[in-house]
C-alpha positions as CSV (number, residue, x, y, z in Angstrom):
1,X,4.2,43.2,8.2
2,X,3.0,40.5,10.6
3,X,1.2,37.6,9.0
4,X,-0.9,34.9,10.6
5,X,-0.3,31.3,9.6
6,X,-2.3,28.1,10.2
7,X,-0.6,24.7,10.0
8,X,-2.8,21.6,9.9
9,X,-1.5,18.0,9.5
10,X,-2.8,14.4,9.7
11,X,-0.9,11.2,9.2
12,X,-2.0,7.6,9.2
13,X,0.8,5.1,9.9
14,X,1.2,1.6,8.6
15,X,3.6,-1.1,9.9
16,X,3.5,-3.9,12.4
17,X,4.7,-3.8,16.1
18,X,3.6,-0.2,16.5
19,X,6.0,1.0,13.7
20,X,3.1,2.8,12.0
21,X,2.6,4.9,15.1
22,X,6.4,5.7,15.1
23,X,6.3,6.6,11.4
24,X,3.3,8.9,11.7
25,X,4.4,10.7,14.9
26,X,8.0,11.3,13.6
27,X,6.7,12.4,10.2
28,X,4.3,15.0,11.7
29,X,6.9,16.4,14.1
30,X,9.4,16.7,11.3
31,X,6.8,18.3,9.0
32,X,5.9,21.0,11.6
33,X,9.6,21.7,12.3
34,X,10.3,22.1,8.6
35,X,7.3,24.4,8.1
36,X,8.6,26.7,10.9
37,X,12.1,26.8,9.4
38,X,10.7,27.5,5.9
39,X,8.5,30.4,7.3
40,X,11.5,31.9,9.0
41,X,13.4,31.7,5.8
42,X,10.5,33.4,4.0
43,X,10.3,30.6,1.4
44,X,7.3,30.3,-0.8
45,X,4.3,28.3,0.6
46,X,4.7,25.7,-2.2
47,X,8.4,25.2,-1.4
48,X,7.7,25.1,2.4
49,X,5.1,22.4,2.0
50,X,7.0,20.3,-0.5
51,X,10.3,20.5,1.5
52,X,8.4,19.7,4.7
53,X,6.9,16.5,3.3
54,X,10.2,15.5,1.7
55,X,12.0,16.0,5.1
56,X,9.2,14.0,6.8
57,X,9.8,11.2,4.3
58,X,13.5,11.2,5.0
59,X,12.8,10.9,8.7
60,X,10.6,7.9,8.1
61,X,13.1,6.3,5.8
62,X,15.8,6.8,8.5
63,X,13.6,5.1,11.1
64,X,12.7,2.3,8.7
65,X,16.4,1.4,8.3
66,X,16.7,1.1,12.1
67,X,13.5,-0.6,13.0
68,X,11.9,-2.3,10.1
69,X,9.0,-1.9,7.6
70,X,6.9,1.2,8.2
71,X,5.2,4.0,6.4
72,X,2.6,6.7,6.8
73,X,0.2,8.9,4.8
74,X,0.4,12.6,5.2
75,X,-1.8,15.6,4.4
76,X,-0.4,18.9,5.3
77,X,-2.1,22.3,5.0
78,X,-0.5,25.8,5.3
79,X,-2.9,28.7,5.3
80,X,-1.7,32.3,5.0
81,X,-3.6,35.4,4.2
82,X,-6.5,33.5,2.6
83,X,-4.1,31.4,0.4
84,X,-4.1,27.7,1.0
85,X,-1.3,25.3,0.1
86,X,-1.7,21.5,0.6
87,X,0.8,18.7,0.4
88,X,-0.6,15.3,0.1
89,X,0.7,11.7,0.1
90,X,-1.6,8.6,0.4
91,X,-5.3,8.3,1.2
92,X,-5.9,10.8,4.0
93,X,-7.9,13.7,2.7
94,X,-8.5,17.5,2.8
95,X,-12.0,18.9,2.4
96,X,-13.3,22.4,2.0
97,X,-16.7,23.0,3.5
98,X,-19.0,26.0,3.1
99,X,-22.7,26.8,3.2
100,X,-23.1,25.3,-0.3
101,X,-21.6,21.9,0.3
102,X,-18.4,19.9,0.7
103,X,-15.5,19.5,-1.7
104,X,-12.7,17.0,-1.6
105,X,-9.5,18.9,-2.5
106,X,-7.1,16.0,-2.5
107,X,-7.1,12.8,-4.6
108,X,-6.5,9.4,-2.9
109,X,-3.3,7.7,-3.9
110,X,-5.0,4.3,-4.1
111,X,-5.0,1.4,-6.5
112,X,-8.8,1.4,-6.9
113,X,-8.8,5.2,-7.7
114,X,-6.4,4.5,-10.6
115,X,-8.9,1.8,-11.8
116,X,-11.7,4.3,-11.6
117,X,-9.8,7.0,-13.5
118,X,-9.0,4.5,-16.3
119,X,-12.7,3.6,-16.4
120,X,-12.1,-0.1,-15.5
121,X,-14.4,0.0,-12.4
122,X,-17.0,2.5,-11.2
123,X,-16.7,4.6,-8.1
124,X,-19.4,2.4,-6.4
125,X,-17.5,-0.8,-7.3
126,X,-14.3,0.8,-5.8
127,X,-16.0,1.0,-2.4
128,X,-16.2,-2.8,-2.1
129,X,-13.2,-3.8,-4.2
130,X,-11.0,-6.5,-2.4
131,X,-8.0,-4.2,-2.9
132,X,-9.7,-1.0,-1.9
133,X,-7.2,-0.3,0.9
134,X,-4.1,-0.6,-1.2
135,X,-2.3,2.7,-1.4
136,X,0.1,3.6,-4.2
137,X,2.1,6.3,-2.4
138,X,3.2,6.8,1.2
139,X,6.0,8.3,3.2
140,X,8.6,5.5,3.7
141,X,8.9,4.9,-0.1
142,X,12.1,6.0,-1.7
143,X,10.2,8.4,-4.1
144,X,6.6,8.9,-3.0
145,X,4.2,10.8,-5.2
146,X,3.7,14.2,-3.5
147,X,0.7,16.3,-4.7
148,X,1.1,20.1,-4.1
149,X,-2.2,22.0,-4.4
150,X,-2.6,25.7,-4.2
151,X,-5.8,27.6,-3.8
152,X,-5.5,31.4,-4.0
153,X,-7.7,33.9,-2.2
154,X,-9.9,31.4,-0.3
155,X,-13.0,33.3,0.7
156,X,-14.0,33.6,4.3
157,X,-16.8,31.6,5.9
158,X,-15.2,28.3,4.7
159,X,-14.0,25.5,6.9
160,X,-11.1,23.1,6.3
161,X,-11.1,19.5,7.3
162,X,-8.1,17.2,7.2
163,X,-8.9,13.6,8.0
164,X,-7.5,10.0,7.9
165,X,-9.5,7.2,6.2
166,X,-10.7,6.0,9.6
167,X,-13.4,8.7,9.3
168,X,-14.1,8.7,5.5
169,X,-14.4,4.9,5.3
170,X,-17.4,5.1,7.7
171,X,-18.9,8.5,7.2
172,X,-20.1,9.8,3.8
173,X,-19.1,13.2,2.5
174,X,-22.7,14.4,2.7
175,X,-22.9,13.3,6.4
176,X,-19.7,15.3,7.1
177,X,-21.4,18.4,5.5
178,X,-24.5,17.8,7.6
179,X,-22.4,17.8,10.8
180,X,-20.8,21.1,9.9
181,X,-24.2,22.5,9.1
182,X,-26.0,21.3,12.2
183,X,-23.5,21.9,15.0
184,X,-21.9,25.1,16.3
185,X,-18.9,26.3,14.3
186,X,-16.2,25.3,16.8
187,X,-13.3,23.2,15.5
188,X,-12.7,21.1,18.7
189,X,-16.4,20.4,19.1
190,X,-16.9,19.4,15.4
191,X,-13.8,17.2,15.5
192,X,-15.1,15.3,18.5
193,X,-18.6,14.9,16.9
194,X,-17.0,13.5,13.7
195,X,-14.8,11.0,15.6
196,X,-17.7,9.9,17.8
197,X,-19.8,9.3,14.7
198,X,-17.2,7.1,13.2
199,X,-16.6,5.2,16.4
200,X,-20.4,4.6,16.7
201,X,-20.2,2.8,13.3
202,X,-17.4,0.5,14.5
203,X,-14.3,2.7,14.5
204,X,-12.2,0.0,12.8
205,X,-9.2,2.2,12.1
206,X,-7.4,5.1,13.7
207,X,-9.5,8.3,13.3
208,X,-7.5,11.6,13.2
209,X,-9.0,14.9,12.1
210,X,-7.9,18.5,12.1
211,X,-10.5,21.2,11.7
212,X,-10.2,24.9,10.9
213,X,-13.5,26.8,10.8
214,X,-14.3,30.1,9.1
215,X,-11.0,30.5,7.2
């Protein structure tokens, strides 16, 4: 039986002298390579995604030994037959969007999110906290926290958005939903609109998005 697979990935590198760019690029290339190998081996989606992120981390650690301090976030999605598996490290995000609204599927690995979960600060206070950009997990750490999320039987007419925080720091979730509602359901067009919206508000950080419409 022939199956169709969709692979989406975003990564946001950190590190001086361009090392963040090296980390994110190498991590994405290694993740894609590992996904293909896993699919050919007929591994389970969860194993494929987990192993791909672990291999990407090993690649970043290898480069880190050669060049110096570097790291990257990664959010990786594998969709097959309506089943969605996401691997997630850091503060990039995966969203599911349908006619009813927008839902963030991943949880940010950030210091302020831990404070919110413990009830120490509010979600609104987290937006302006002096340490709001401190992430607690990233590729390039010896043992990063890797979240593996599985969603079975995703209904059609959904859209999937993967994005770095260059978008979500400037554009609210409801605004992302409005963009998907207002514009034609074409992934490249929607991606360009979102990036343009963030750039219009200052575009302070790298903005990477991956969009899949009508899963």
